[in-house]
Each structure stands twice: as C-alpha cells, then as structure tokens.
C-alpha positions as CSV (number, residue, x, y, z in Angstrom):
1,M,31.4,80.7,-41.2
2,S,28.9,79.2,-38.8
3,K,25.5,80.7,-38.0
4,F,26.7,81.4,-34.5
5,D,30.2,82.5,-33.6
6,E,29.9,81.1,-30.1
7,T,27.1,80.3,-27.7
8,L,26.8,81.0,-24.0
9,N,23.8,79.4,-22.1
10,D,23.4,78.9,-18.4
11,D,20.8,76.2,-18.8
12,V,21.8,73.9,-21.7
13,V,24.7,73.2,-24.2
14,E,24.0,74.8,-27.5
15,C,25.7,73.8,-30.7
16,P,27.5,76.8,-32.2
17,Y,26.8,75.6,-35.8
18,C,23.1,74.6,-35.8
19,G,21.8,75.8,-32.5
20,Y,20.8,72.3,-31.3
21,K,20.4,72.3,-27.5
22,Y,20.8,69.5,-24.9
23,Q,21.0,69.1,-21.2
24,P,24.2,67.2,-20.2
25,E,24.0,64.7,-17.3
26,S,25.5,66.1,-14.1
27,E,28.3,63.5,-14.1
28,D,29.4,64.8,-17.5
29,Y,30.1,68.3,-16.2
30,D,33.8,69.2,-16.4
31,E,35.6,72.5,-16.2
32,D,38.3,71.3,-18.6
33,T,37.8,72.2,-22.3
34,R,36.8,69.2,-24.3
35,E,35.8,68.3,-27.8
36,E,32.1,67.6,-28.4
37,E,30.1,66.4,-31.4
38,C,26.7,67.7,-32.1
39,Q,24.0,65.0,-32.0
40,E,22.0,67.0,-34.7
41,C,24.5,68.2,-37.3
42,S,27.5,66.0,-36.4
43,K,29.9,68.9,-36.4
44,K,32.6,69.1,-33.6
45,Y,33.2,72.0,-31.3
46,Y,35.0,72.8,-28.1
47,L,32.9,72.9,-24.9
48,S,34.0,74.4,-21.6
49,Q,31.8,74.7,-18.5
50,S,32.3,76.9,-15.5
51,F,30.7,76.4,-12.1
52,S,29.3,78.9,-9.6
53,V,28.8,78.0,-5.9
54,T,26.6,79.9,-3.5
55,H,27.4,79.4,0.2
56,H,24.5,80.0,2.5
57,A,25.4,80.1,6.3
58,N,22.7,80.3,9.0
59,P,23.3,81.3,12.6
60,D,22.0,78.8,15.2
61,C,21.9,79.4,18.9
62,E,21.2,75.8,19.8
63,I,24.3,74.3,18.1
64,N,26.4,76.9,20.0
65,E,24.6,76.0,23.3
66,L,23.4,79.6,23.7
67,E,20.0,80.8,24.9
68,H,17.8,82.4,22.3
69,N,17.2,86.2,22.6
70,Y,13.5,86.3,21.8
71,E,11.7,89.6,20.9
72,T,8.1,90.0,20.0
73,V,7.5,90.7,16.3
74,K,4.2,91.9,14.8
75,L,3.0,89.5,12.0
76,N,1.4,90.4,8.7
77,N,-1.9,88.7,9.9
78,G,-2.2,91.1,12.8
79,G,-0.9,88.7,15.4
80,Q,2.5,88.6,17.1
81,H,5.0,86.0,18.0
82,D,8.5,85.8,19.5
83,F,11.6,85.4,17.3
84,C,15.2,85.1,18.2
85,T,17.2,88.2,17.2
86,V,20.3,86.2,16.8
87,C,19.2,83.1,14.7
88,G,15.7,84.0,13.6
89,K,14.0,80.9,15.0
90,C,10.5,81.3,16.4
91,K,9.7,80.5,20.0
92,P,7.7,77.3,20.3
93,L,4.2,77.8,21.4
94,W,4.7,75.1,24.0
95,V,7.7,73.2,25.2
96,V,7.5,69.5,26.1
97,K,9.5,68.9,29.3
98,K,11.3,65.6,29.8
C-alpha cells in the first residue's frame, strides 16, 4: 500500500506514492483522467484535474449610454467625493471639453 491513498491539492500535482510535487504547465491542464508517471519515484498513477471559473460582471453607465447618478460619499480620510450609485465610478474632478 502507498504512503498516501490519494492526494488532493489546489496548487500542485502531488504523487500519491512518494509525495513529490510539481506545477504542471497550463497547456498540460486537462479535465480528462490520464496516466502520469512521477518524475521522482517513477511510479504511475491516474491524474484528473477540475477547473473552477469565477465570473465577475461590473455595471457601467457609459457603455449603456446612460448618465451617471452621482451621490456625495464621505471618505475615510475625512474628505468627500461623488460616486455613481449605479456603476460605482467616481466623478472626475475636472472634465476636458472638446
């Protein structure tokens, strides 16, 4: 029996026999189970990887051709400034007119 029954690591691949760790190249990532051979102990094992995606969506008044809805917000430094209540962008201190 091996030292480890199985390994689970979010950062690196870890050999379930000897514990050797390595970081695979991103082009080698694959969600299909495949056979791997440890570079340290030369034993073979099955490797499967799973991926997690985080979607981050930001509202934006400008890309929707909407006017900002600015409100004055007190800042931690004691000052204040105007921020849009819809998209969170801060009001420019000055606007260059064309």
